[in-house]
C-alpha positions in Angstrom: 69.1 23.7 114.8 72.2 24.8 113.2 74.8 22.2 112.7 76.8 22.8 109.7 77.9 26.0 107.7 79.5 26.1 104.4 81.1 29.3 103.0 81.2 30.1 99.3 84.4 31.8 98.1 85.5 33.1 94.6 88.3 35.4 93.7 88.1 38.9 95.1 86.9 37.4 98.5 87.4 39.9 101.4 89.5 38.2 104.1 87.9 40.1 106.9 84.4 39.3 106.1 85.6 35.6 105.6 87.2 35.8 108.9 84.2 37.0 110.6 82.3 33.8 109.5 85.2 31.5 110.4 85.4 33.1 114.2 81.7 32.6 114.8 81.3 29.4 113.2 84.6 27.9 112.5 86.2 28.1 115.6 85.9 25.2 118.2 84.3 26.5 121.4 82.6 23.4 122.5 85.1 23.1 125.6 83.5 26.4 127.0 79.9 24.9 126.4 79.2 26.8 123.0 77.9 25.2 120.2 80.2 23.6 117.5 79.6 23.4 113.8 81.0 21.5 110.8 82.6 24.6 108.8 83.7 24.1 105.2 85.3 26.9 102.9 84.0 25.9 99.5 85.1 27.1 95.9 84.0 25.5 92.5 85.9 22.4 92.2 87.8 23.4 95.5 90.1 25.8 93.5 92.5 28.2 95.0 91.1 31.9 95.2 92.9 34.9 95.3 91.7 37.6 98.1 90.9 41.1 97.8 94.3 41.6 99.7 96.2 40.0 97.2 97.2 36.6 99.0 95.8 33.1 97.7 93.3 30.9 99.8 93.1 27.3 99.6 89.5 26.2 100.3 89.0 22.8 102.1 86.2 21.8 99.8 84.5 22.0 96.5 80.7 22.8 96.3 79.7 19.4 97.9 79.1 20.8 101.3 76.8 23.5 99.8 74.3 20.7 99.5 74.0 19.6 102.7 74.6 22.7 104.8 72.3 24.3 107.2 73.7 27.5 106.7 75.3 28.7 103.3 77.2 31.9 103.8 78.8 34.2 101.1 81.2 36.7 102.3 82.0 40.0 100.6 83.5 40.0 97.1 84.4 42.6 94.7 80.8 43.7 93.0 82.3 43.0 89.7 82.8 39.2 90.7 80.6 37.0 88.5 80.0 33.5 89.9 79.8 30.6 87.4 76.4 29.1 86.9 77.1 26.0 89.1 77.6 28.3 92.0 74.0 30.0 91.1 72.5 26.5 90.9 74.1 25.4 94.2 72.6 28.5 96.0 69.3 28.1 94.4 69.1 24.4 95.6 70.0 25.4 99.1 67.4 27.9 99.1 64.8 25.2 97.9 65.6 22.9 100.6 65.1 25.6 103.3 68.8 26.3 104.1 69.8 29.8 105.7 71.3 31.9 102.9 73.6 34.5 104.5 75.5 37.2 102.8 78.0 39.6 104.5 78.4 43.2 102.9 78.8 42.8 99.1 78.4 39.1 99.1 74.5 40.1 98.4 75.3 40.8 95.0 76.1 36.9 94.4 72.7 36.1 96.0 71.0 38.7 93.5 72.8 36.9 90.6 71.1 33.8 91.6 67.8 35.4 91.6 67.5 35.1 95.4 66.9 38.6 96.3 63.8 39.1 93.9 60.9 40.3 96.1 62.8 39.9 99.1 64.0 42.4 101.9 67.7 42.8 102.0 70.7 45.0 102.7 74.3 45.7 102.0 76.9 48.3 102.7 75.7 51.7 102.4 78.0 52.3 99.5 76.4 49.7 97.4 72.8 49.7 98.2 72.0 52.0 95.2 73.7 49.8 92.9 72.3 46.5 94.3 68.9 48.1 93.8 69.8 49.2 90.2 70.9 45.5 89.5 67.8 44.0 91.2 65.0 46.4 91.0 62.4 44.1 92.6 64.5 43.5 95.9 63.5 45.6 98.6 66.9 46.9 99.7 66.9 48.6 103.1 69.6 51.2 103.1 69.9 51.8 106.8 69.9 48.4 108.4 72.7 46.6 109.9 71.3 43.4 108.9 68.1 42.1 107.6 66.2 38.8 107.9 63.6 37.6 105.4 62.6 34.3 106.2 65.8 32.0 105.8 67.6 34.8 104.0 69.9 37.0 106.0 71.8 39.9 104.5 74.1 42.1 106.3 76.1 45.5 106.0 79.4 46.2 105.6 82.4 44.6 107.6 81.5 44.4 111.3 77.9 44.4 110.7 78.4 40.6 109.6 79.4 40.1 113.3 76.1 41.6 114.4 74.1 39.3 111.8 76.1 36.2 113.0 75.3 36.7 116.6 71.6 37.5 115.5 71.6 34.0 114.0 73.3 32.4 116.8 70.7 34.1 119.4 67.8 32.9 117.1 69.1 29.2 117.0 70.7 28.8 120.3 69.1 31.6 122.6 70.0 34.7 123.9 72.6 33.4 126.7 74.5 31.5 124.1 74.8 34.6 122.0 75.9 36.8 124.8 78.7 34.3 126.0 79.8 34.1 122.4 79.9 37.9 122.2 81.6 38.2 125.3 84.3 35.6 124.1 84.7 37.7 120.9 84.9 41.1 122.9 82.2 42.7 121.1 78.7 43.9 122.0 75.8 41.1 121.8 73.7 43.8 120.2 74.2 47.2 118.6 71.6 49.9 118.3 71.1 52.2 115.4 71.6 51.7 111.8 74.2 52.4 108.9 73.5 56.2 108.8 75.4 56.8 111.6 78.7 55.6 109.6 77.8 57.3 106.6 79.7 60.5 105.6 77.3 63.1 104.0 79.0 65.7 102.0 77.7 68.8 100.3 75.8 67.6 97.4 75.9 69.8 94.4 75.9 69.1 90.7 79.1 70.1 89.1 77.3 71.5 85.9 75.3 74.0 87.9 77.7 75.5 90.5 76.0 79.1 90.8 74.9 78.6 94.3 78.5 77.6 95.8 79.2 81.0 97.1 76.1 81.1 99.0 76.6 77.7 100.3 80.1 78.5 101.5 78.7 81.6 103.2 76.0 79.5 104.8 78.2 76.9 106.0 80.0 79.3 108.3 76.7 80.4 109.7 74.8 77.1 110.7 74.1 78.4 114.2 72.2 81.5 113.0 68.5 81.2 111.9 68.8 82.4 108.1 65.5 82.4 106.2 65.2 81.1 102.4 64.3 84.6 101.5 67.6 86.0 103.0 69.5 83.4 101.0 67.6 84.2 97.8 68.5 87.8 98.3 72.1 87.1 98.8 72.1 85.0 95.5 70.4 87.8 93.8 67.3 85.7 93.0 63.6 85.9 93.6 62.8 83.3 96.3 61.0 80.9 93.9 63.8 81.0 91.4 66.3 80.4 94.1 64.3 77.4 95.4 64.3 76.0 92.0 67.7 76.5 91.3 68.8 75.1 94.7 67.1 71.8 94.0 68.8 71.8 90.6 72.2 72.2 92.1 71.9 70.1 95.5 69.1 67.8 94.6 67.0 68.8 97.8 65.3 71.7 99.3 67.1 74.4 101.1 65.6 73.3 104.5 66.6 69.7 103.9 70.1 70.6 102.7 70.4 72.9 105.8 69.3 70.4 108.3 71.6 67.8 106.9 74.7 70.2 107.3 73.7 70.8 110.9 73.4 67.0 111.4 76.8 66.8 110.1 78.0 69.6 112.2 76.4 68.0 115.3 78.1 64.7 114.5 81.6 66.3 114.6 80.8 68.3 117.8 79.6 65.0 119.6 82.7 63.3 118.4 85.3 65.9 119.1 84.1 68.1 121.8 83.0 67.9 125.4 79.9 70.1 124.9 76.7 69.1 126.5 73.9 68.0 124.0 72.3 71.4 124.8 75.3 73.2 123.8 75.8 71.0 120.7 72.0 71.9 119.7 72.8 75.5 120.0 76.1 75.5 118.0 74.6 73.6 115.3 71.8 75.8 114.8 68.8 73.5 116.2 68.0 75.9 119.2 67.4 73.3 121.7 68.1 69.6 122.7 64.7 68.5 121.7 64.9 69.6 118.3 68.4 68.0 117.9 67.2 64.7 119.2 64.4 64.8 116.5 66.3 65.6 113.5 69.5 63.6 114.7 67.7 60.5 115.4 65.7 60.6 112.0 68.7 61.2 109.8 71.4 59.2 111.7 69.4 56.2 113.3 70.6 57.0 116.8 70.2 59.6 119.6 72.9 62.1 120.2 73.9 60.4 123.4 74.1 56.9 121.8 76.2 58.3 118.9 78.7 60.1 121.3 78.9 56.9 123.4 79.7 55.0 120.3 82.0 57.4 118.6 83.8 59.5 121.3 87.6 58.7 121.0 88.3 59.6 124.6 86.8 59.1 128.1 83.8 61.4 128.8 84.6 64.8 130.1 82.5 66.3 132.9 80.6 68.4 130.3 79.6 65.2 128.7 78.1 63.9 131.8 76.2 67.1 132.6 74.5 66.7 129.0 
């Protein structure tokens, strides 16, 4: 059972991610029948740290509580932050004695520095997954997960995904009813569907040193609803189809079909967010032809169905057309 939590902070700690841990584990709600925890914010020698927002934070403890805590958590820090050796050693000792180790967002870098991600499944904010994988090539970084648990190692994606991971841990340790009551108190959903892909902006990818296809891409962007073949695009570019396909991969890093599907999914996302079009109409406007094709490609690339995505990201009440869709 989870009774004590130690949070490690260094210079550059992100206030929101630290606040998530404090809200879940550091706020006394025992009067409401929810679990209570011993909660310590720790730094080497208990020294004051500067947050990423510029203000200073005074921890209440040195690294001592890390040696006994049931959960050792690392909130987000600047990826360039390097922990002193005593922090790495404390983290490794916590892992050896079977404590939960939990990182929020870029806090995964500190766990990686301590060698605790090697050969393990993990995640971090979508902007950092490539760099985390580069630094720790044996880690199995899952780029589309809101959080990942590998044994007693729990890592979460950016910012609010830390709330999802915290509630997952509370659910695991104290049961679904407790996690749901806590979520209600925090005015957040007890569980979110989908992955990080639904939050990722995916602009046109082209290599700046090979811009010869940009006029064709701009022309195509205005005709995403039309069924245009690769041969037609090649002709417009003044190339043979095979030459066009090679040049396209060189400039965009992908095939014409994959690039076009990505752009159509992006258009569908905007239409779902900003209009009251039915899903069938969105499919037609984005060039998928029918709702089934839209659902197939949208779910694969975004990690949520069109209906679920709209429910999450629409900034106004549903229009009648939404309900009809």
